[in-house]
N, C-alpha and C positions, 0 to 999 in steps of 0.2 A: 867477761866485762864487755859492755857495749857502750862506748863513749866516742863522740865525734866532736871536733871543733873545726869550724869552717869560717873563713874570712872571705867576703866577696861583696859584690854590689847587687842591689835589688834590681831585677830585670823588669819588674812591673810593680805597680802600687799594690799594697796588701789587700786581700779580699777577706772581709770579716763577716761573720754571721753568728747567730745564737742558736744553740740546739733547742729542741722541743722542751728540754728540762731546764732551759735558762742558762746554760753554760756558754761562755764566750769562746769562739774558735776563730783563728785567723790563719790564712794560707799565704805563704810568701814564695816567690820564685827567686832563688839566689844563684847568681853567676859567679863561679870561682875559677880564676885563671890557673892553668896548669903551671908547674914549676919550670918547665923547659919548653923552648920553642920547637916547632916541628921542622921538617927539612926545608921548608920555605922561609923559615925565620919568624914564623907567627906563633905567638902564645895563644893556644886555643883555650876555651873555657868549657867547663862542665856546668850544667844547670841542675839544681836540686830543688825539689819541692820540700818546703819546711812548714810544719804544722805547729801552731802555738795554741795553748789552751789557757783559760782563765785570765789571771793578771798579766801574763806574758802576752796573751792575745790582745788584751785591752791596750797595753803599752805599744805593741806593734801597730795596731790600727790607728792609734792616736798620733804617734811620732814618726813613723817610717813612711818613706815614699820612694818611688822609682829613682834609681841612681845612687841612693844612699849606701855608703860602705858600712857594713856591720860585721860583727863576730857572733856566731851562733854556737852555743854549746848544748849538746843534747845526745840523743841516741838514734840509731838507725832502726827502722822498722820495715819489714816486708809484709805485704798483704796481697791477697788476690780476690777477685770478684768476677762474676759472670756478666759480660757485656750484653747489650741489647741484641746483638747479632748472635748470641749464644756462645761466643768464644770466651775462653777463660783469660783474664788479664792479670798480670802481675805488676805490682807497684812497689817501689822503694821510696821511702820518705824519711825525712829527718824530723824527729819529735823534739822541739826546742824546749830546754829547761831554762835557758838564760840567753838574752840578747843584749849586746853592748854596741854603742856607736864606735866607729873607728875613724871618723872624720868630723870636722867641724860642720855645723849645720850649713848645707849649701843654699845659695840663693834660690828662692822659690819653695823652700821646704815649708812644711806646715808649721805655723807659729805655735808656740806654747800658749795655752789658754789659762795657765795657773799664775801668770805674772810673777816670775821669779824676782827676788830682790836684786837691786843693782850690785855689781861687784864691789867688795869693800877695798879700801886702800890698804897697802901693805903697812905693817907697823913701822914707826920711825926707826931709822938706822939700818934698814934692810937693803939699801942701795936702790939703783934704778932698774927698771925692767928692760931686758934686752932679749928680743926674739921670743917673747912669751915666758921667759924665766926671770926670776928675781936674783940678782947677784947678792951673795951673802958672804961677809967676811968670816973666815973660820974662827976667829976669836969670839964671835958673837954666838956661836953654837953652844947649846947647853950640855953637850956631851963631848 
């Protein structure tokens, strides 16, 4: 089984392109903090190249930008190629199957162009919003 899930921040804006056959492709650079601090008390980060294809690439190039916190689900792929200097290079990449936001849209993020509808009001009797959540009386639940 080859499955990876990473949560991190984009270290750069996505780079998108279209292949000669018309398939969308987007490359991301994801910085993922390590779980533990080093001896100096600093939590280092690992940087991963993430490759997106088709609809995932279109989504990434349209909605993602540097600094955005995202979750990437996909697989790890190793490949090698011959560099211009004749040496053989090895690359490890994450091939993304799914990308999800892990934060609210930061200031300066690319605006949505599809004009989403305004948020609807909660149904009557569901209490007041507190901290982004709606208080609900247990007696009002249908189960």
